[in-house]
C-alpha positions in Angstrom: -21.9 9.7 -2.5 -23.2 8.2 -5.8 -24.9 4.8 -5.9 -23.9 3.3 -9.2 -26.2 1.2 -11.4 -23.2 -0.2 -13.3 -20.6 -2.9 -12.7 -18.9 -1.9 -9.3 -16.0 -4.3 -9.6 -13.6 -2.2 -11.7 -14.1 0.8 -9.4 -13.4 -1.4 -6.4 -10.3 -2.8 -8.1 -9.2 0.8 -8.7 -9.5 1.7 -5.1 -7.5 -1.3 -3.9 -4.7 -1.0 -6.6 -4.4 2.7 -6.3 -4.0 2.4 -2.5 -1.2 0.1 -3.0 0.6 2.1 -5.7 0.0 5.4 -3.9 1.6 4.1 -0.7 4.9 3.6 -2.4 5.5 7.4 -2.7 6.4 8.3 0.9 7.9 6.9 4.0 4.6 7.1 5.8 2.7 5.3 3.0 2.9 1.9 4.6 4.6 -0.1 7.3 7.4 -1.6 5.1 8.4 1.8 3.9 8.8 3.0 7.6 10.9 -0.1 8.3 13.0 0.7 5.3 13.5 4.3 6.4 14.4 3.3 9.9 17.0 0.8 8.7 18.5 2.9 5.9 18.2 6.4 7.4 17.0 7.8 4.0 15.3 11.2 4.6 11.7 11.7 4.0 12.3 14.1 1.1 14.9 11.9 -0.6 12.5 8.9 -0.4 9.6 10.9 -1.9 11.9 12.4 -4.7 13.0 8.8 -5.7 9.6 7.0 -5.5 6.8 9.6 -6.0 7.3 9.5 -9.8 6.9 5.7 -9.8 3.7 6.1 -7.8 2.4 8.7 -10.3 3.2 6.5 -13.3 1.7 3.5 -11.6 -1.6 5.3 -11.0 -1.7 6.2 -14.7 -1.0 2.5 -15.6 -3.8 1.4 -13.3 -6.3 3.6 -15.1 -5.1 2.4 -18.6 -5.2 -1.3 -17.7 -8.6 -1.1 -16.1 -10.0 0.9 -19.0 -8.6 -1.8 -21.4 -9.9 -4.8 -19.4 -13.3 -3.2 -18.7 -13.7 -1.3 -22.0 -17.5 -1.6 -21.9 -17.5 0.1 -18.6 -15.1 3.1 -19.2 -14.9 3.5 -23.0 -18.5 4.3 -23.5 -20.7 7.3 -24.0 -23.3 5.9 -21.6 -23.9 8.3 -18.7 -24.2 7.3 -15.0 -27.7 6.9 -13.8 -27.2 7.1 -10.1 -28.9 8.5 -7.0 -26.8 11.2 -5.3 -27.0 11.2 -1.5 -25.7 13.8 0.9 -23.4 13.0 3.7 -23.2 14.9 7.0 -19.8 16.0 7.9 -18.2 18.0 10.8 -16.8 21.0 9.1 -14.5 22.3 12.0 -13.1 18.7 12.6 -12.3 18.4 8.8 -10.6 21.8 8.8 -8.5 21.0 11.9 -7.5 17.7 10.4 -6.5 19.2 7.1 -4.4 21.8 9.0 -2.7 19.2 11.2 -1.9 17.0 8.3 -0.5 19.8 6.3 1.8 20.8 9.2 2.9 17.2 9.6 3.8 16.8 6.0 5.8 20.1 6.1 7.7 18.8 9.3 8.3 15.4 7.6 9.9 17.1 4.6 11.9 19.4 6.9 13.5 16.4 8.4 11.8 16.0 11.7 11.4 12.5 13.2 8.4 10.8 11.7 7.3 9.1 14.9 7.5 12.2 17.0 5.6 14.3 14.5 2.9 11.7 14.1 2.4 11.3 17.9 2.2 15.0 18.5 -0.3 15.5 15.6 -2.5 12.6 16.8 -2.3 13.9 20.3 -3.5 17.4 19.2 -6.5 15.9 17.4 -7.4 13.8 20.4 -7.1 16.7 22.9 -9.2 19.1 20.9 -11.9 16.5 19.8 -15.6 17.5 19.7 -17.0 14.1 18.8 -18.2 11.6 21.5 -15.8 8.7 21.4 -18.7 6.3 21.6 -19.7 7.3 18.1 -16.2 6.4 16.8 -16.2 3.1 18.5 -19.6 2.2 17.0 -18.0 2.6 13.6 -15.1 0.2 14.2 -15.4 -3.1 12.3 -14.4 -5.5 14.9 -14.8 -8.6 12.6 -12.2 -7.0 10.3 -9.8 -6.4 13.1 -10.1 -10.0 14.3 -9.4 -11.1 10.7 -6.2 -9.0 10.6 -5.1 -10.2 14.0 -5.4 -13.8 12.7 -3.6 -12.8 9.5 -0.6 -11.5 11.5 -0.5 -14.7 13.5 -0.5 -16.8 10.4 2.1 -14.7 8.7 4.4 -14.9 11.7 4.0 -18.6 11.9 4.7 -19.0 8.1 7.7 -16.8 8.5 9.2 -18.9 11.2 8.3 -22.2 9.6 9.4 -21.4 6.1 12.0 -18.6 6.2 14.6 -20.7 8.0 18.3 -19.9 8.3 18.9 -22.2 5.3 16.4 -20.3 3.2 17.9 -17.0 4.2 21.4 -18.3 3.3 20.0 -19.4 -0.1 18.7 -15.8 -0.7 22.1 -14.5 0.3 23.7 -16.5 -2.5 21.7 -14.7 -5.1 23.1 -11.8 -7.1 21.2 -9.1 -5.0 23.5 -6.4 -6.4 21.5 -6.7 -9.6 18.4 -4.6 -9.1 16.3 -6.8 -11.3 17.2 -9.9 -9.1 16.6 -7.9 -5.9 13.2 -6.7 -7.1 12.2 -10.1 -8.2 13.2 -11.7 -4.9 11.4 -9.0 -2.9 8.3 -9.4 -4.9 8.2 -13.2 -4.7 9.0 -13.2 -0.9 6.4 -10.5 -0.3 3.7 -12.6 -1.8 4.8 -15.6 0.2 5.3 -14.1 3.6 3.8 -10.6 3.2 5.6 -7.2 2.8 6.9 -6.5 6.2 8.5 -10.0 6.8 10.0 -9.7 3.3 11.8 -6.5 4.3 13.1 -8.1 7.5 14.3 -11.2 5.7 16.4 -9.2 3.2 17.6 -6.7 5.8 20.9 -8.4 6.5 22.0 -8.5 2.9 21.5 -4.8 1.9 24.4 -3.2 3.8 26.8 -5.4 1.8 25.6 -4.2 -1.6 27.6 -1.8 -3.7 24.8 0.8 -3.4 22.9 0.2 -0.2 20.6 3.2 -0.6 19.4 2.1 -4.1 18.9 -1.4 -2.7 16.6 -0.1 0.1 14.6 1.9 -2.4 14.2 -1.1 -4.6 13.0 -3.2 -1.7 10.5 -0.5 -0.7 9.2 -0.2 -4.2 9.0 -4.0 -5.0 7.5 -5.0 -1.7 4.7 -2.5 -2.1 3.9 -2.9 -5.8 4.0 -6.8 -5.3 0.9 -6.3 -3.3 -1.1 -5.8 -6.4 -0.3 -9.2 -7.9 -3.1 -11.1 -6.2 -6.2 -10.3 -4.2 -4.5 -11.5 -1.0 -1.3 -9.6 -1.7 -2.0 -6.6 0.6 -4.1 -5.4 3.4 -5.7 -2.8 1.2 -7.0 -5.6 -1.1 -8.4 -7.6 1.8 -10.2 -4.5 3.1 -11.8 -3.7 -0.2 -12.8 -7.3 -0.9 -14.2 -7.8 2.7 -16.2 -4.6 2.5 -17.5 -5.4 -0.9 -18.5 -8.9 0.2 -20.6 -7.4 3.1 -22.5 -5.6 0.3 -23.0 -8.6 -1.8 -20.3 -7.9 -4.3 -17.9 -10.7 -4.9 -14.4 -10.0 -6.3 -13.0 -13.3 -7.5 -9.3 -14.2 -7.4 -9.2 -14.2 -11.2 -11.1 -11.0 -11.6 -8.4 -9.3 -9.6 -5.5 -11.3 -11.0 -6.2 -10.4 -14.7 -5.6 -6.8 -13.9 -3.3 -7.0 -10.9 -0.7 -9.4 -12.4 0.1 -7.3 -15.5 -0.1 -4.1 -13.4 2.5 -5.5 -11.0 4.9 -6.4 -13.8 4.5 -3.2 -15.6 4.9 -1.0 -12.5 7.9 -3.0 -11.3 9.5 -2.6 -14.7 9.0 1.1 -14.7 10.3 1.3 -11.2 13.5 -0.5 -12.1 14.0 1.8 -15.1 13.5 4.8 -12.8 15.8 3.7 -10.0 
């Protein structure tokens, strides 16, 4: 690992934003994609073929925007002056994990049920473990887990209080057959009630569209990319900012927004053109 003597914020932003954008590529990238896949019955391969190019372009756009906003950090001849530290790692466990993940990905693309493959792969890693479970438990950030537990409670309460039958009926009267409208509604609802509730709110309307499969792909794309709009837009953002705060690094709302907002709009525009 390299301890940087330069501004860490753009690198932390890159981690959060790339996590969000990268997760759009496959069904297993995030929870909302898995819900979309279960409701639409789109195959793993078809999903990846449709959305992987959007993820790749989004990663390139992330680099371009960060390099533009933080020109003094990236567009410079100054070299890093850091202290390299070696990390211990368990070579057999890493090799076994890479093998299991490779087999799982192959089975996903061959059309095997995602849940079954994931359970079998996880069980294999647990049954053949060489590490004392106590070491793993000591690495769990319980404060972070409690924060997410509270986040889910607040999200569920907001969904029940705000996403009423009247609100759902109002959404249904919009021209959701228009991909631009569908993406916009998905992005707005995702930032109001989070990604997964947004998918569930829009679920009743998609089967009635002229092209339901495209509608599902638009929802998967927009609900994921919308997470980059603000620092509270996704779980990945919260993890990065929480971890950074524990190390004395504060990522403000506006520091995130000035990159995240244009990045969200640019990636959504590219995604709509691609789909």
